[in-house]
C-alpha positions as CSV (number, residue, x, y, z in Angstrom):
1,M,0.7,-25.4,-2.4
2,F,-1.6,-22.5,-3.2
3,V,0.0,-19.6,-1.1
4,N,-2.2,-17.0,0.5
5,Q,-1.5,-12.9,1.4
6,P,1.2,-12.4,3.7
7,N,1.4,-13.5,7.3
8,S,-1.8,-15.6,6.7
9,F,-1.3,-18.9,8.2
10,N,-4.5,-20.4,6.2
11,T,-2.2,-22.2,2.9
12,W,-4.0,-25.1,1.2
13,R,-2.0,-28.1,0.1
14,L,-2.8,-29.6,-3.3
15,R,-4.0,-33.0,-1.7
16,V,-6.4,-31.8,1.0
17,W,-7.8,-29.2,-2.0
18,R,-8.0,-32.1,-4.3
19,T,-9.8,-34.4,-1.7
20,N,-12.6,-32.2,-1.0
21,A,-13.4,-30.3,-3.8
22,H,-16.1,-30.7,-5.7
23,K,-16.9,-30.7,-9.6
24,K,-20.0,-28.8,-10.7
25,A,-21.5,-29.0,-14.1
26,G,-22.0,-26.0,-16.3
27,S,-19.9,-22.5,-16.4
28,W,-19.5,-20.2,-13.6
29,W,-20.3,-16.9,-15.9
30,P,-24.1,-17.2,-15.4
31,A,-23.5,-16.9,-11.7
32,W,-21.0,-14.2,-12.1
33,F,-23.4,-12.2,-14.7
34,E,-26.2,-12.6,-11.6
35,W,-23.9,-11.0,-9.5
36,L,-22.6,-8.0,-11.9
37,T,-26.4,-7.1,-12.8
38,T,-27.4,-7.1,-8.8
39,H,-24.0,-5.1,-8.0
40,S,-23.8,-2.5,-10.5
41,G,-25.5,0.8,-11.4
42,K,-27.7,1.4,-14.6
43,K,-25.7,0.9,-17.8
44,V,-24.0,4.0,-19.7
45,S,-22.9,4.4,-23.0
46,A,-19.0,4.1,-23.8
47,R,-17.0,7.3,-24.7
48,P,-16.3,7.7,-27.9
49,L,-13.1,6.2,-29.3
50,A,-10.0,8.0,-29.3
51,S,-11.5,11.2,-27.4
52,L,-10.1,14.0,-26.5
53,P,-7.1,14.5,-24.8
54,Y,-6.1,11.7,-26.6
55,Q,-6.4,11.1,-30.7
56,S,-5.0,7.8,-32.0
57,I,-1.7,7.6,-33.7
58,T,-2.4,4.6,-35.9
59,A,-5.0,2.4,-36.9
60,A,-5.1,-0.9,-35.5
61,P,-3.2,-2.9,-34.8
62,G,-0.6,-0.6,-34.4
63,R,3.1,-0.1,-35.8
64,Y,4.8,-1.8,-33.3
65,V,3.0,-5.1,-33.9
66,Q,4.1,-5.0,-37.4
67,Q,8.0,-4.4,-36.6
68,K,10.6,-6.6,-37.1
69,N,13.2,-7.4,-34.8
70,S,16.3,-6.8,-36.4
């Protein structure tokens, strides 16, 4: 069963969903990209990495990745 938000009684039952669901060929990414394009503002440059006020401590991937549990 798929559960909705609290106090919402519009729950889906898996069997009902599978019966009514329709398979679509292709990917949802092009539709998502089109939606983003129409709902977004102009592109802006990304901020420089490790910009003020926070400087990087170590190079990626970081010290914690290389630590071993004892």
